[in-house]
Structures are given as C-alpha cells and as structure tokens.
C-alpha positions as CSV (number, residue, x, y, z in Angstrom):
1,M,-5.0,96.5,126.5
2,G,-4.4,100.2,124.8
3,Q,-5.4,100.4,121.0
4,K,-5.8,97.5,119.0
5,L,-4.8,97.0,115.1
6,I,-6.8,93.8,113.4
7,F,-4.9,93.2,110.1
8,T,-5.7,90.4,107.4
9,R,-4.0,89.2,104.3
10,S,-2.9,91.5,101.7
11,G,-1.4,91.0,98.2
12,A,1.6,92.4,96.3
13,F,2.6,96.1,96.1
14,R,4.2,98.7,94.0
15,A,4.9,102.0,95.7
16,E,6.5,105.1,96.9
17,I,6.9,106.2,100.4
18,R,8.8,108.9,102.3
19,P,9.7,106.7,105.7
20,P,9.2,109.0,108.7
21,S,12.0,110.5,109.8
22,D,14.9,108.9,112.2
23,K,14.0,108.5,115.7
24,S,18.2,108.7,116.6
25,L,18.7,111.2,114.3
26,T,16.1,113.1,115.8
27,H,17.3,113.0,119.5
28,R,20.4,113.8,119.2
29,A,19.6,117.2,116.9
30,Y,17.7,118.1,119.7
31,M,19.8,117.7,122.2
32,F,23.0,118.5,120.7
33,A,21.0,121.9,119.5
34,A,20.5,122.6,123.2
35,I,24.0,122.0,124.2
36,A,25.4,124.3,121.5
37,R,27.6,127.1,122.3
38,N,24.7,129.7,121.1
39,G,22.4,130.5,119.0
40,T,19.0,128.7,117.3
41,S,19.2,125.4,115.6
42,V,16.5,124.8,112.8
43,I,15.7,120.9,112.9
44,L,13.8,119.9,109.5
45,D,11.8,117.0,109.1
46,P,12.0,115.8,113.0
47,L,10.4,112.7,113.7
48,K,6.6,113.7,115.5
49,G,6.9,110.6,117.5
50,E,6.2,110.6,121.1
51,D,10.1,109.6,122.0
52,C,11.0,112.4,120.6
53,E,8.7,114.4,122.1
54,S,10.2,113.2,125.5
55,T,13.5,114.8,124.2
56,L,11.8,118.1,123.6
57,N,9.9,118.4,127.4
58,C,13.0,117.0,129.2
59,L,15.6,119.6,127.3
60,E,12.4,122.6,127.7
61,K,12.1,122.2,131.8
62,L,16.4,122.0,131.8
63,G,16.4,125.5,129.8
64,A,16.2,125.4,126.2
65,K,13.7,127.0,124.3
66,I,11.7,125.3,121.9
67,E,9.6,126.6,119.1
68,R,7.5,124.1,117.4
69,V,7.2,126.1,114.0
70,S,5.4,123.2,111.6
71,D,5.0,119.7,111.7
72,H,8.2,119.6,109.4
73,E,10.4,122.5,111.7
74,T,11.3,122.6,115.2
75,R,13.7,125.4,116.5
76,V,15.6,124.7,119.4
77,S,17.6,127.5,121.4
78,A,20.9,126.8,123.4
79,I,20.5,126.4,126.9
80,Q,22.0,129.8,128.0
81,N,20.8,129.3,132.3
82,W,20.8,126.0,132.8
83,N,17.6,125.3,135.1
84,T,19.2,124.6,139.0
85,N,16.3,124.1,140.8
86,P,15.9,120.2,141.4
87,V,14.0,119.0,138.6
88,T,11.9,115.6,137.6
89,L,12.2,114.5,133.7
90,D,9.8,112.2,132.4
91,C,11.5,110.6,129.5
92,G,8.7,108.2,128.4
93,N,9.7,105.4,126.8
94,S,13.3,106.5,125.3
95,G,16.1,104.3,126.5
96,T,18.0,107.3,124.0
97,T,16.5,110.4,126.1
98,M,17.6,108.9,129.3
99,R,20.8,107.4,128.8
100,L,22.2,110.5,126.3
101,L,20.9,113.1,129.0
102,C,22.6,111.4,131.9
103,G,26.0,111.9,129.5
104,I,24.9,115.7,129.0
105,L,24.3,116.3,132.6
106,A,27.1,114.4,134.2
107,G,29.0,117.6,134.1
108,Q,26.6,120.1,134.3
109,V,27.9,121.6,137.5
110,G,24.8,122.9,139.9
111,V,22.0,120.6,137.8
112,T,20.2,117.8,139.8
113,A,17.5,115.8,137.7
114,T,16.1,112.9,138.4
115,L,15.1,110.8,135.3
116,G,12.2,108.2,135.4
117,G,9.7,106.7,132.3
118,D,6.7,104.5,131.8
119,E,6.6,101.2,132.9
120,S,8.9,99.9,130.3
121,L,11.6,101.9,130.5
122,S,11.5,101.6,134.2
123,K,12.7,97.9,133.9
124,R,15.9,98.7,131.7
125,P,19.3,98.5,132.9
126,M,20.9,101.9,133.8
127,G,24.4,100.5,135.4
128,R,25.8,100.3,132.2
129,I,25.8,104.3,131.9
130,S,26.2,105.1,135.6
131,A,29.0,102.5,135.9
132,P,31.2,105.0,132.7
133,L,29.9,108.4,134.4
134,S,30.7,107.8,138.2
135,L,34.2,107.0,137.1
136,M,34.5,110.3,135.3
137,G,33.3,111.6,138.5
138,A,29.7,112.2,138.1
139,R,27.4,111.5,141.0
140,I,24.2,109.1,139.5
141,T,22.1,106.2,141.3
142,G,20.0,104.0,140.2
143,A,20.0,100.9,138.1
144,T,17.0,100.7,136.5
145,P,14.8,104.3,136.4
146,P,14.1,106.8,137.9
147,V,18.2,107.8,138.0
148,T,19.0,110.9,140.0
149,I,22.3,112.8,138.7
150,Q,23.7,115.7,140.0
151,G,26.2,117.4,137.5
152,Q,30.1,117.6,138.9
153,K,33.1,118.3,137.4
154,L,34.5,115.5,135.5
155,K,37.9,113.4,134.8
156,S,38.8,111.9,131.5
157,I,38.5,107.8,131.5
158,S,39.5,105.1,129.1
159,Y,36.9,103.1,129.2
160,E,36.1,99.8,127.8
161,S,32.7,99.0,127.3
162,P,31.3,95.5,128.1
163,V,28.6,96.0,125.2
164,A,28.3,97.3,121.7
165,S,25.6,100.1,122.6
166,A,25.7,103.4,120.7
167,Q,23.9,104.6,123.6
168,V,26.5,103.6,126.4
169,K,29.3,105.2,123.7
170,S,26.9,108.3,123.0
171,A,26.4,109.2,126.8
172,V,30.4,108.7,127.9
173,L,31.5,110.8,124.9
174,L,29.4,113.6,125.4
175,A,30.3,113.7,129.5
176,G,33.6,113.5,128.0
177,L,33.1,117.5,126.1
178,K,33.1,118.5,130.1
179,A,35.9,116.6,131.0
180,E,39.6,117.4,131.5
181,G,41.5,115.9,129.4
182,T,41.0,112.6,126.5
183,T,37.9,110.5,127.1
184,T,38.2,107.6,125.1
185,V,35.1,104.7,125.0
186,T,36.4,100.8,122.9
187,E,33.4,98.4,122.2
188,P,33.7,95.0,121.4
189,A,32.2,95.8,118.0
190,L,31.4,98.7,116.5
191,S,28.1,100.2,117.7
192,R,26.1,103.1,115.5
193,D,28.1,106.1,115.0
194,H,25.5,108.8,114.5
195,T,27.0,110.5,117.3
196,E,31.0,110.8,115.6
197,R,29.2,111.9,112.7
198,M,27.4,114.8,113.9
199,F,30.4,115.6,116.0
200,I,32.8,115.6,112.9
201,A,30.5,117.5,110.9
202,L,29.7,120.2,113.7
203,G,33.9,120.8,113.9
204,V,34.5,118.5,117.6
205,D,37.7,116.6,116.9
206,L,37.5,112.8,117.2
207,E,40.1,110.6,117.2
208,Q,38.5,106.8,116.1
209,K,40.9,103.9,116.1
210,G,39.4,100.1,115.6
211,N,36.4,100.0,117.8
212,S,37.7,103.1,119.8
213,V,36.9,106.4,119.8
214,S,38.2,109.8,121.7
215,V,37.4,113.1,122.6
216,D,39.0,116.0,123.9
217,G,37.2,118.1,126.6
218,G,36.2,121.5,126.1
219,Q,34.9,121.4,122.9
220,S,31.6,123.1,122.0
221,W,29.9,124.0,118.0
222,E,27.7,126.7,116.9
223,S,24.1,126.5,116.4
224,F,23.2,124.6,112.6
225,T,20.6,123.5,110.2
226,F,19.5,119.8,110.3
227,R,17.3,118.0,107.7
228,V,16.4,114.8,109.4
229,P,16.9,111.4,107.1
230,G,14.4,108.8,106.6
231,D,14.7,105.9,109.3
232,I,16.2,102.7,107.8
233,S,14.6,100.9,110.9
234,S,11.1,102.2,109.9
235,A,11.8,101.2,106.6
236,A,12.4,98.0,107.1
237,F,9.2,96.9,108.0
238,F,7.9,97.5,104.4
239,A,11.5,96.0,102.7
240,A,10.4,93.0,104.7
241,A,7.0,92.9,103.6
242,A,8.0,93.6,99.8
243,A,10.2,90.6,100.1
244,L,7.0,88.6,101.3
245,H,5.0,88.9,98.6
246,P,6.3,88.2,95.3
247,G,6.0,90.6,92.8
248,S,6.5,93.9,94.8
249,Q,8.5,96.6,95.0
250,V,8.9,99.6,97.2
251,T,11.2,103.0,96.8
252,F,11.7,104.6,100.2
253,K,12.6,108.6,99.4
254,H,15.6,110.3,101.4
255,L,16.8,107.3,103.7
256,G,19.2,107.3,106.0
257,L,22.3,104.8,104.5
258,N,24.7,105.3,107.6
259,P,27.1,102.1,107.1
260,S,26.4,101.3,111.0
261,R,23.1,101.1,109.8
262,T,22.6,99.2,106.9
263,G,23.0,95.6,107.8
264,I,19.5,95.0,107.1
265,L,20.5,95.8,103.2
266,D,23.3,93.1,103.5
267,V,20.8,90.5,104.9
268,L,18.0,91.1,102.4
269,E,20.4,90.7,99.5
270,R,21.8,87.3,100.9
271,I,18.3,86.1,101.3
272,G,18.1,87.2,97.7
273,I,16.4,90.6,97.2
274,R,17.7,92.9,95.1
275,C,18.4,96.7,96.8
276,D,18.7,99.6,94.1
277,I,20.7,102.9,95.9
278,E,20.1,106.1,94.0
279,D,20.4,110.1,94.5
280,L,23.4,109.7,97.2
281,D,23.6,112.7,99.3
282,D,25.1,113.9,102.7
283,E,23.1,115.4,105.9
284,L,25.7,116.8,108.6
285,G,27.7,114.0,107.9
286,E,25.0,111.3,107.4
287,P,24.8,109.6,104.2
288,V,21.2,109.5,102.4
289,G,19.8,108.1,99.2
290,N,16.6,106.7,97.7
291,V,16.4,102.7,98.2
292,T,14.3,100.5,96.1
293,I,13.0,96.9,97.2
294,K,12.3,94.3,94.5
295,S,11.3,90.9,95.7
296,T,12.4,87.5,94.2
297,E,10.1,84.1,94.2
298,R,12.6,82.2,96.3
299,L,14.2,83.8,99.7
300,N,17.3,82.2,100.9
301,P,17.7,81.6,104.8
302,F,20.6,83.8,106.6
303,V,22.9,83.8,109.2
304,I,23.1,87.1,112.0
305,E,26.1,87.0,114.2
306,G,29.1,88.9,115.2
307,D,30.1,92.1,113.9
308,L,26.7,92.3,111.7
309,V,24.2,92.2,114.9
310,P,24.7,95.7,116.2
311,R,24.1,96.9,112.8
312,L,20.7,96.1,112.7
313,I,20.0,95.2,116.1
314,D,15.9,97.0,116.4
315,E,15.4,95.1,112.7
316,I,15.9,91.4,113.9
317,P,12.0,91.1,115.1
318,V,11.3,92.0,111.5
319,L,13.5,89.6,110.0
320,A,12.9,86.9,112.0
321,V,9.3,87.3,110.4
322,L,11.0,87.1,107.2
323,A,13.1,83.9,108.0
324,T,9.4,81.9,108.4
325,Q,9.0,82.1,104.6
326,C,12.9,81.5,104.0
327,D,13.7,78.2,102.2
328,G,15.8,76.6,105.3
329,E,17.2,77.1,108.4
330,T,17.8,80.5,109.6
331,I,20.6,81.3,112.9
332,I,20.5,84.5,114.8
333,R,22.9,84.7,117.3
334,D,25.1,87.3,119.4
335,A,22.0,89.1,119.9
336,R,21.4,88.7,123.6
337,E,20.9,92.7,123.9
338,L,17.8,91.9,122.2
339,R,16.5,90.9,125.8
340,V,16.5,94.1,126.9
341,K,15.3,96.6,125.1
342,E,11.6,97.6,125.3
343,T,10.2,94.0,126.1
344,D,12.4,90.7,125.7
345,R,12.1,90.7,122.3
346,I,13.9,87.1,121.6
347,A,11.2,85.6,124.0
348,V,8.5,88.1,122.8
349,V,9.2,87.3,119.0
350,S,9.6,83.1,119.5
351,D,6.2,82.8,121.4
352,G,4.4,85.0,118.7
353,L,5.5,83.4,115.8
354,K,4.9,79.9,117.5
355,K,1.4,81.1,117.7
356,M,0.9,81.6,114.0
357,G,2.3,78.5,113.1
358,A,5.9,79.1,112.9
359,N,9.0,76.8,113.5
360,V,11.1,78.9,115.7
361,T,13.6,77.8,118.7
362,P,14.8,80.4,121.0
363,T,18.1,80.6,122.4
364,E,20.3,82.9,124.7
365,D,21.2,84.8,122.5
366,G,18.6,85.2,119.5
367,M,17.0,82.2,117.8
368,I,16.7,79.2,114.7
369,I,14.0,79.5,112.4
370,N,13.1,76.8,109.8
371,G,11.3,77.6,107.1
372,P,9.3,78.1,104.8
373,T,6.0,77.3,106.9
374,P,2.4,79.0,106.5
375,L,1.1,81.4,109.2
376,Y,-2.1,82.2,110.6
377,G,-3.9,84.9,112.3
378,A,-3.7,85.2,115.9
379,T,-4.1,87.9,118.9
380,I,-0.2,88.9,119.7
381,D,0.0,91.4,122.6
382,S,2.8,94.0,121.7
383,A,3.6,94.6,125.1
384,G,4.4,98.4,124.5
385,D,7.0,97.4,122.0
386,H,6.7,99.4,118.7
387,R,8.8,96.9,117.0
388,I,7.1,94.2,118.2
389,G,3.4,95.6,116.9
390,M,5.0,96.1,113.7
391,S,6.7,93.4,112.9
392,F,3.5,90.8,113.7
393,A,1.4,93.6,111.3
394,I,3.7,92.4,108.6
395,A,3.4,88.5,109.8
396,A,-0.1,89.1,109.5
397,S,0.0,90.8,105.9
398,I,1.0,86.6,104.9
399,A,-1.0,85.2,107.3
400,E,-4.4,83.4,106.8
401,G,-7.0,85.1,108.5
402,E,-7.1,87.9,110.9
403,T,-4.8,88.5,113.6
404,N,-5.6,91.1,116.2
405,I,-2.5,93.5,117.6
406,L,-2.8,94.6,121.5
407,N,-1.2,97.6,123.2
408,A,-0.5,99.0,119.3
409,D,-0.5,102.3,120.3
410,A,3.4,102.0,121.1
411,I,3.8,101.9,117.3
412,H,3.1,105.7,117.5
413,S,6.4,106.1,119.9
414,S,8.5,105.5,116.3
415,Y,6.1,105.6,113.2
416,P,3.0,107.4,113.8
417,E,1.8,107.2,110.3
418,F,2.4,103.3,110.4
419,A,-1.3,102.4,109.6
420,E,-1.2,104.9,107.3
421,H,1.6,103.7,104.9
422,F,0.4,99.6,105.6
423,A,-3.1,101.1,103.6
424,Q,-1.2,103.0,101.0
425,L,1.4,100.2,100.5
426,T,-0.9,96.9,100.7
427,G,-4.5,98.0,99.4
428,Q,-5.4,96.8,103.4
429,T,-6.5,99.2,106.1
430,P,-6.4,98.0,109.5
431,Q,-9.7,98.3,111.8
432,V,-8.6,100.4,114.7
433,V,-10.5,99.6,117.9
434,N,-10.0,102.2,121.2
435,A,-10.3,100.5,124.1
C-alpha cells in the first residue's frame, strides 16, 4: 500500500506559494548541461523529486560530474569521457528520463546502455521512440522497458510522429544533433516546446514551420546558468482548489508560462475563473510570471479537445475533478494519450470519481462529466501515479467525510511539498499513515 494520506473537507483560503520547480525543465537542464561542449552548468531551484534524481543518477553513471551544492543549486559538468562499459540505468518512474536519454545515447558511438525503471514505467510504450531512432541508424531494442541502446553514427530523417508528444519530438531532435544533415519532426498537433526554446536560448539554430521543427546536426553549446521556473502542472492542483472553494484566492510566484503549457489557464477562464498575470520575465527562453487565481460563484462547463489537449494533458485529471462541480455537461475528448501515462488515467479518474458520487462516463479518448454533484469521501488507490493522488486530494477538499489516498508516496516524484502546501492553503493537515 505504501504511504497513505487521509484528507478531509476544507474551506475557502487565500494564500501565496512558490510551487515546486518544473520537472520537465529540470530534466532538460540536467541533460543539456551534461551534453554541453564543456564547462560546468549551474541549475538553480531544481526540482528535488525522485524523477529528477533518477536523471542525475543516470547522467553520473554515464560520466557526468554532479555536485549537489544545496537544495537550491546543483552543478552538472559536461561529459568529457563517456562511460564505454555496458551500463544499466535506472530511470525510476520517469518516462522523460528514459525517452530523452535514448535520444542522447542514440548517437554516442561506443556507448551501450540498458535503461529500466519501476513497475509502472516498465509498462509504458517505447516503440514510439525506438521507431524513429532506428530509422536514424540507432540500435535500440525493447517495445517496453527495459530498453537497450547502442550508440551509432546517425543519419538525418524527416519523421511524421503519429502522436503529439514532446518526449518523442525531443528524443528525435537530440539524436538529430549527432546526425549528418537536417532532422525534421512533424506532429499532428504542436506539443510542448521546452526543448526548442532551450535549444534556441543556448544558440542552436532551429527551423520551425507549422507543426514541424528541424535541426542541423553537429551543433552544441557552452555551459550555462538556469533558474528553473515553477511548474504550472503542479500549480494546477491548487488553482483547481481555489476554483472549487468560493471566496478563495491563490497567487503562484515565478510560475512557468510557456504557451504550450498554459491550456489550464485558458480552461479556467472559460469556466469563469479570473487569472491575473503580473511581473513577466524570461528564463532561458521560458516565460515566467506571478499568477493569481480568484474563485467565482458559478462554474461553467467546458470542452477539452483538439489542439488544446497537448497544452494541458497532465492537468486533465484535476480538471475532471473541477468538472464535477460545473453547472452542466463537460466533455473531454481526443485525449487517448491519457491511457498510456503512469496509469490509464481515463479509467482511474472515472472509477475514482464514481466512487465519490460523481456522474462520469468514460470514453475511449476521454470522459463526459455532468455536474454539479456532491462528492463523498472514499478510498482511492493512486496506483503509483502522482497526478492521480493529488487530483483526488483536491476532490477530498470538497467531499463530505474522510478520503483515503493509497500509494500516496508517488506524489513525491513531482511535488514533495504537496501535503505541506495543502495544509498551508486549506488549513487542513492531511494525516500520514506509513505502511
């Protein structure tokens, strides 16, 4: 069962927090530091979660020098001598670690690595990266983890990805840096562009046209300093909590506002929630600012579909919770990708909300939710999925009775301070039970 957290109903709140740093950007900062031309990069305010530690540990085994100066600073020296002995890399629960490292290792001639992970990661599809990397000349095996890759001399390709996935796109672009010629990735819809923004800020020439992005091989960069912005996907949980509790207001400091990630703000505004943005700035190509969320009395239903889905794919579980209190029918579609996340999030969210009394109908690529409906405390198994655990903690904040979240230790992978921030905002301290 792992750790169990027990939550009870809470009331309105007003607070200001600095959400945990962005996990996707922390992963990329560590990896891009390791493959820099030379020098030591300074990563400020990195996420200290388990997934990012997996990335650091993998890079260290490959030859990077890691110095954890403090909780707020990590230094990563560029790899000068890659480990050419066959190496086994533990990616933990992190699909980002595994997929992006495969892109990096595909062109590292002489390096052989087997990448594995926990039970959840071992079920996730890796064919979506092995297919394009194999076309480039990489030797890679494993439809699901463990994946074994032998670095080879690569050739460029023009690849049409069947899914809009930042991890797939990033893996191919990273491999493209080691390939001869120009590598192009085209997606059915634009996915997150963290890799492209960081490349450009580091001096890499990219060509972006429509849903395609191209990179010439042979490019690299110098070491850098980067302060990681706050994670909008983590902020989404307490933004939803503020929306669910009339009279609430929460301000998120130094929040990442990459347009490919701000679909959550678009939906909140459709619902009727006020979102104010101030003090805009820039961190290595990533826009940041302070965002204040203010509740309203009536919540409008909404539709999530099409190009909006990649911009908020990770926020759909907590938006489904919010939909249970919207006045009418909410429709989520075109989100089949949710079925191959850490869990089948469509099934797990639908089943959990039904247990709590919500009117939810799962579909092949989403769900239909009718509201508003009262929610009642229940026992919810997060199934090792951090976003499921946190989403149902927010549901518990408006539910009658007591809600038990099983396997809640998964939350630490992306939001180590979640229980602390929940108590700070709501005034209700969750009870912790260690199995």
